[in-house]
C-alpha positions as CSV (number, residue, x, y, z in Angstrom):
1,X,239.6,147.1,170.3
2,X,239.2,147.8,166.7
3,X,240.3,148.1,163.0
4,X,238.9,151.5,162.0
5,X,238.6,153.1,158.5
6,X,237.5,156.8,158.5
7,X,236.2,156.9,162.2
8,X,234.2,153.6,161.2
9,X,234.8,150.7,163.1
10,X,235.4,147.8,160.4
11,X,236.2,145.1,162.9
12,X,236.5,144.5,166.7
13,X,239.2,142.7,167.9
14,X,239.8,140.7,171.4
15,X,242.6,138.0,172.3
16,X,241.4,134.6,172.2
17,X,243.6,132.1,173.2
18,X,247.7,131.6,173.2
19,X,249.1,127.8,172.7
20,X,252.6,126.5,172.9
21,X,254.6,124.3,170.1
22,X,257.8,122.6,169.6
23,X,260.3,123.9,167.4
24,X,263.7,123.6,166.3
25,X,265.9,125.9,168.3
26,X,263.5,128.1,168.7
27,X,260.0,128.6,170.8
28,X,256.4,128.4,168.9
29,X,253.6,130.3,170.0
30,X,249.9,130.6,168.5
31,X,247.8,133.5,169.0
32,X,244.3,133.7,168.3
33,X,242.5,136.8,167.3
34,X,238.9,137.0,167.4
35,X,237.4,139.4,165.2
36,X,233.6,140.7,165.0
37,X,233.5,142.1,161.4
38,X,230.5,144.9,161.7
39,X,228.0,145.3,158.7
40,X,228.9,147.9,155.8
41,X,225.6,148.5,153.9
42,X,225.5,149.3,150.4
43,X,224.6,153.4,151.2
44,X,228.2,153.7,152.5
45,X,230.1,152.8,149.5
46,X,232.5,150.2,148.2
47,X,233.2,147.8,150.9
48,X,236.8,147.5,152.3
49,X,238.9,144.6,151.8
50,X,241.0,144.0,154.8
51,X,245.0,142.6,154.6
52,X,246.8,141.3,157.8
53,X,250.7,141.5,157.6
54,X,253.2,140.5,160.4
55,X,252.3,141.5,163.9
56,X,255.0,143.3,166.6
57,X,254.4,141.4,169.8
58,X,255.8,143.4,172.8
59,X,256.2,142.0,176.5
60,X,254.0,144.9,178.8
61,X,255.4,146.8,181.6
62,X,258.4,149.3,181.7
63,X,259.8,150.5,178.6
64,X,258.0,146.9,176.7
65,X,260.7,144.7,174.8
66,X,259.6,143.4,171.6
67,X,259.9,140.0,171.1
68,X,259.1,138.8,168.1
69,X,257.0,139.2,164.9
70,X,253.8,137.0,164.7
71,X,253.1,136.4,160.8
72,X,249.7,135.5,160.3
73,X,248.8,132.0,158.8
74,X,246.9,133.2,156.1
75,X,247.5,136.4,153.6
76,X,244.6,136.3,152.2
77,X,242.6,139.2,152.2
78,X,238.8,139.2,153.9
79,X,236.1,141.3,152.3
80,X,233.2,143.1,154.8
81,X,230.0,142.1,154.0
82,X,226.6,144.0,154.2
83,X,226.0,141.7,157.6
84,X,227.9,141.2,160.6
85,X,229.4,138.0,161.2
86,X,232.1,136.6,163.5
87,X,235.9,135.1,162.2
88,X,239.4,134.7,163.9
89,X,242.8,134.9,162.9
90,X,245.9,132.6,163.6
91,X,249.2,134.0,164.3
92,X,252.7,132.0,164.9
93,X,255.1,133.3,166.6
94,X,259.0,132.0,167.4
95,X,260.7,133.1,170.7
96,X,264.5,132.9,170.8
97,X,265.6,130.7,174.1
98,X,266.3,135.2,175.1
99,X,263.2,136.1,174.8
100,X,261.6,133.5,176.4
101,X,263.7,133.7,179.6
102,X,262.7,137.7,179.7
103,X,259.3,136.8,179.7
104,X,259.8,134.4,182.3
105,X,261.8,136.8,184.1
106,X,259.5,139.5,183.8
107,X,256.5,137.4,184.8
108,X,258.3,136.3,188.2
109,X,255.6,133.3,189.1
110,X,252.3,134.8,187.8
111,X,250.5,135.5,184.8
112,X,251.7,137.6,181.6
113,X,250.2,140.2,179.3
114,X,251.6,140.6,176.0
115,X,250.7,143.8,173.4
116,X,249.9,142.1,170.2
117,X,250.2,145.0,167.6
118,X,247.8,143.8,164.5
119,X,249.6,145.8,161.1
120,X,246.6,145.5,158.8
121,X,245.7,147.1,154.9
122,X,242.3,148.1,154.0
123,X,241.8,148.8,151.0
124,X,238.7,150.6,148.8
125,X,239.2,150.4,144.9
126,X,242.8,152.6,144.5
127,X,242.8,153.4,147.8
128,X,245.2,151.9,150.7
129,X,245.0,152.9,154.2
130,X,247.6,151.1,156.9
131,X,246.2,151.0,160.3
132,X,247.5,149.2,163.4
133,X,245.6,148.3,166.0
134,X,246.7,147.0,170.1
135,X,245.5,143.8,170.7
136,X,246.1,143.0,174.6
137,X,246.8,139.5,175.6
138,X,246.1,138.8,179.4
139,X,247.3,135.5,179.8
140,X,246.4,133.9,183.4
141,X,249.2,132.0,184.8
142,X,247.6,128.9,184.9
143,X,247.1,129.4,180.9
144,X,251.1,130.2,180.8
145,X,251.9,126.7,182.4
146,X,250.0,125.2,179.6
147,X,252.2,127.3,177.3
148,X,255.4,126.7,178.9
149,X,254.7,123.0,178.5
150,X,253.1,122.9,174.7
151,X,256.9,124.4,173.9
152,X,259.2,122.1,175.8
153,X,260.6,124.7,177.8
154,X,260.1,123.2,181.5
155,X,261.9,119.9,180.3
156,X,264.8,122.4,179.1
157,X,265.4,123.7,182.4
158,X,267.1,120.2,183.9
159,X,269.7,118.0,182.3
160,X,268.6,114.9,181.4
161,X,269.2,112.5,184.9
162,X,269.2,108.8,183.9
163,X,268.0,106.4,186.4
164,X,269.0,103.0,187.0
165,X,266.4,100.8,186.8
166,X,267.5,98.9,189.8
167,X,266.8,101.5,192.1
168,X,263.2,101.2,191.7
169,X,261.4,103.5,194.3
170,X,264.2,105.5,195.8
171,X,264.6,106.8,192.4
172,X,261.0,107.5,191.7
173,X,260.9,110.0,194.7
174,X,264.5,111.6,193.8
175,X,262.7,112.0,190.3
176,X,259.6,113.4,192.1
177,X,261.6,115.8,194.1
178,X,263.2,117.7,191.0
179,X,259.9,117.4,189.2
180,X,258.6,119.3,192.2
181,X,261.6,121.5,192.2
182,X,260.9,122.5,188.2
183,X,257.4,123.0,188.9
184,X,257.9,125.4,192.0
185,X,260.5,127.4,189.9
186,X,257.9,128.1,187.0
187,X,254.8,129.0,189.1
188,X,257.2,131.6,191.1
189,X,257.6,129.8,194.1
190,X,261.2,130.2,194.4
191,X,262.1,129.2,198.5
192,X,260.2,126.1,197.6
193,X,261.5,125.0,194.9
194,X,264.9,125.5,196.4
195,X,263.4,123.5,199.4
196,X,262.8,120.3,196.5
197,X,266.3,121.3,195.1
198,X,267.5,119.9,199.1
199,X,265.4,116.7,199.5
200,X,266.4,115.7,196.0
201,X,270.1,115.7,197.0
202,X,269.2,114.3,200.4
203,X,267.2,111.4,198.9
204,X,270.5,111.4,196.2
205,X,272.8,110.3,198.9
206,X,270.3,107.7,200.5
207,X,269.7,105.9,197.4
208,X,273.8,105.9,197.1
209,X,274.2,104.9,200.5
210,X,276.5,107.6,200.6
211,X,275.7,109.2,204.5
212,X,278.6,108.0,205.6
213,X,280.9,109.4,202.8
214,X,279.0,113.0,202.9
215,X,279.6,113.4,206.3
216,X,283.2,112.7,205.8
217,X,283.7,115.1,203.8
218,X,282.3,117.1,206.1
219,X,284.1,116.7,208.8
220,X,287.1,116.9,206.9
221,X,286.2,120.5,205.2
222,X,289.5,122.8,204.6
223,X,291.9,119.5,205.6
224,X,293.9,117.9,202.7
225,X,292.4,120.0,199.5
226,X,295.5,118.7,197.3
227,X,294.6,115.0,198.6
228,X,291.0,115.0,197.4
229,X,289.4,112.9,194.6
230,X,287.2,113.8,192.1
231,X,284.4,111.9,193.8
232,X,285.2,113.4,197.5
233,X,285.2,116.9,196.1
234,X,281.8,116.3,194.1
235,X,280.4,115.5,197.4
236,X,281.9,118.3,198.8
237,X,280.3,120.1,196.1
238,X,276.5,118.4,197.0
239,X,277.3,119.1,200.9
240,X,277.7,123.1,199.7
241,X,274.4,122.8,197.8
242,X,273.1,121.2,201.1
243,X,274.2,123.7,203.1
244,X,273.2,126.6,200.6
245,X,269.4,125.3,200.4
246,X,269.4,124.8,204.7
247,X,266.8,128.0,205.8
248,X,264.8,126.6,202.1
249,X,263.9,123.2,203.8
250,X,263.6,124.9,207.4
251,X,261.7,128.2,207.0
252,X,261.3,129.4,210.6
253,X,264.6,129.8,211.0
254,X,264.9,131.8,207.5
255,X,265.8,135.5,208.1
256,X,265.0,138.7,205.9
257,X,268.7,138.5,205.0
258,X,268.3,135.2,203.4
259,X,265.9,135.3,200.9
260,X,265.9,132.8,197.6
261,X,264.9,134.7,194.5
262,X,264.4,133.4,191.0
263,X,268.3,133.4,190.3
264,X,268.9,131.7,193.5
265,X,266.4,129.1,192.6
266,X,267.6,128.7,189.0
267,X,271.4,128.2,190.3
268,X,270.0,125.5,192.9
269,X,268.3,123.6,189.7
270,X,270.9,123.5,187.8
271,X,273.5,122.5,190.4
272,X,270.8,119.8,191.9
273,X,269.8,118.6,188.3
274,X,273.8,118.6,187.8
275,X,274.8,116.8,190.3
276,X,272.1,114.0,190.1
277,X,273.2,113.3,186.8
278,X,276.7,112.9,187.3
279,X,276.0,110.4,190.3
280,X,273.6,108.5,188.5
281,X,275.3,108.5,185.7
282,X,278.8,107.1,187.3
283,X,276.0,104.0,188.9
284,X,274.7,103.3,185.0
285,X,278.1,102.9,184.0
286,X,279.3,101.0,186.9
287,X,276.0,98.5,186.9
288,X,277.2,98.1,183.1
289,X,280.7,97.3,183.7
290,X,279.2,94.8,186.3
291,X,277.2,93.1,183.4
292,X,280.1,93.1,180.9
293,X,282.2,91.4,183.4
């Protein structure tokens, strides 16, 4: 696309890159927009001065969703010269958690397209013209995953899970399953994410030697609900989560009536992380009590 003045191209515009950065209470995206400024011979009259303003950024698709306004790193105007030259712009966009979640829900594990609406003022003498140029930002899946990593979004998908040092390699395998589930989720492989959560819950049960306890609450399902302890209720919840993820763990048995979508995987991630955090947190507290005793 291009910035024009009276049908004359002042500068051609193109999307170069987007990067993610940490921000307090939000997610920060840094956009790089390339400009190829055309030559402006003296014979064509006074050269224009270009000043860039805040740019609305819209999520492409459907009616379009306004994500926010990107601010230019500098508002110092640049001038067009007799000779063509290349330059660039840096913009910063702060996304709310809701805005980034809307992007994730829309892209469903693939790439993302953002519409960057450049707003500029072109000044020639006493005349000022306001122009808008839409720059289409096509971000591949691999590049977008780097953006998410840069913002810290992936780390916000799971609760902090304490890992007792004495649990060694078994704990490492559990954490690897959780990491695999999270990775599959952001890449849109939702069934694989649910399956990895199932592996994490199985690993948690083995790690804490709770196979017999879990079998006991399964066998007693529906019986003595009033007499269950908090731990037994937690084990029953883990058992139900494992059953929920059964078909993801055994895809050959899946039917069309059972499809794990993004909401399913997100729910399973939250449940798995919560159960692991509660069980391992209890183990850490118990270890501290033993040392204190």
